[in-house]
C-alpha positions as CSV (number, residue, x, y, z in Angstrom):
1,M,4.8,-7.5,13.8
2,A,3.5,-7.5,10.2
3,R,2.2,-4.3,8.7
4,V,-1.4,-5.4,8.1
5,C,-4.5,-3.3,8.7
6,A,-6.6,-4.6,11.6
7,Y,-9.9,-3.6,9.9
8,T,-9.4,-3.9,6.1
9,G,-6.7,-6.5,6.0
10,R,-4.6,-4.5,3.6
11,R,-1.0,-5.7,3.4
12,P,2.1,-5.2,1.3
13,V,1.8,-6.6,-2.2
14,K,4.6,-7.5,-4.6
15,G,5.1,-5.9,-8.0
16,N,7.8,-4.9,-10.6
17,I,9.7,-1.9,-11.6
18,I,10.1,-2.2,-15.4
19,N,12.8,-0.1,-17.0
20,R,12.3,0.7,-20.7
21,K,14.7,2.2,-23.1
22,G,14.3,3.7,-26.6
23,Q,12.1,6.1,-28.5
24,S,8.4,5.1,-28.9
25,K,7.0,4.3,-32.3
26,K,4.5,7.1,-31.9
27,S,7.5,9.6,-31.6
28,G,9.2,8.2,-34.7
29,G,11.4,5.6,-33.2
30,I,11.6,1.8,-33.5
31,G,9.8,1.2,-30.2
32,T,10.8,0.8,-26.6
33,H,12.5,-2.3,-25.2
34,V,12.6,-3.7,-21.6
35,T,16.1,-3.5,-20.2
36,S,15.5,-4.7,-16.7
37,I,12.8,-5.9,-14.3
38,T,13.3,-5.4,-10.5
39,R,11.0,-6.7,-7.8
40,R,9.4,-4.2,-5.4
41,K,6.8,-3.9,-2.7
42,F,3.7,-1.7,-2.7
43,R,3.2,-0.8,1.0
44,P,-0.2,0.3,2.4
45,N,-0.5,3.6,4.1
46,L,-0.9,2.4,7.7
47,Q,-1.0,4.5,10.9
48,R,-0.7,3.3,14.4
49,V,-3.7,4.6,16.3
50,R,-5.3,4.0,19.7
51,V,-8.7,2.3,19.3
52,K,-11.6,1.9,21.7
53,L,-12.5,-1.8,22.2
54,P,-16.1,-3.0,22.8
55,N,-15.2,-4.1,26.4
56,G,-14.2,-0.5,27.3
57,G,-10.4,-0.8,27.0
58,T,-8.0,0.7,24.5
59,K,-5.4,-0.8,22.2
60,R,-2.9,0.5,19.7
61,V,-3.4,-1.1,16.3
62,W,-2.2,-0.6,12.7
63,V,-5.0,0.9,10.6
64,S,-5.1,1.9,7.0
65,V,-6.0,5.5,6.2
66,K,-8.9,4.2,4.1
67,A,-10.4,2.7,7.2
68,L,-9.8,5.9,9.2
69,K,-11.5,8.0,6.5
70,A,-14.4,5.6,6.3
71,N,-15.0,5.8,10.1
72,M,-14.7,2.0,10.5
73,L,-13.3,2.4,14.0
74,Q,-13.8,4.4,17.2
75,K,-10.6,6.3,18.1
76,A,-9.8,6.5,21.8
C-alpha cells in the first residue's frame, strides 16, 4: 500500500541532495562548485490510526500529522 494521507493526500515527493565543495566567495575563496547530485525522497510524516467512519464502523488508515493536529478526523 502506498504511503499517502487519506485526508490531505500528502505523498512522497522527489528531490535532490546537492554536494558542494570549496570555500565560498564571501569567506575569501573562489566559490563553491557542485560535485554530485543524488536523487532522494521527501517522505511525509504519516501515522497509522484507527478512524471512526460515518456509518459507525472503524478503519485503520494512514494519516499525516498535519491532519491529526488540525482535527480533520474523528479518532476511534
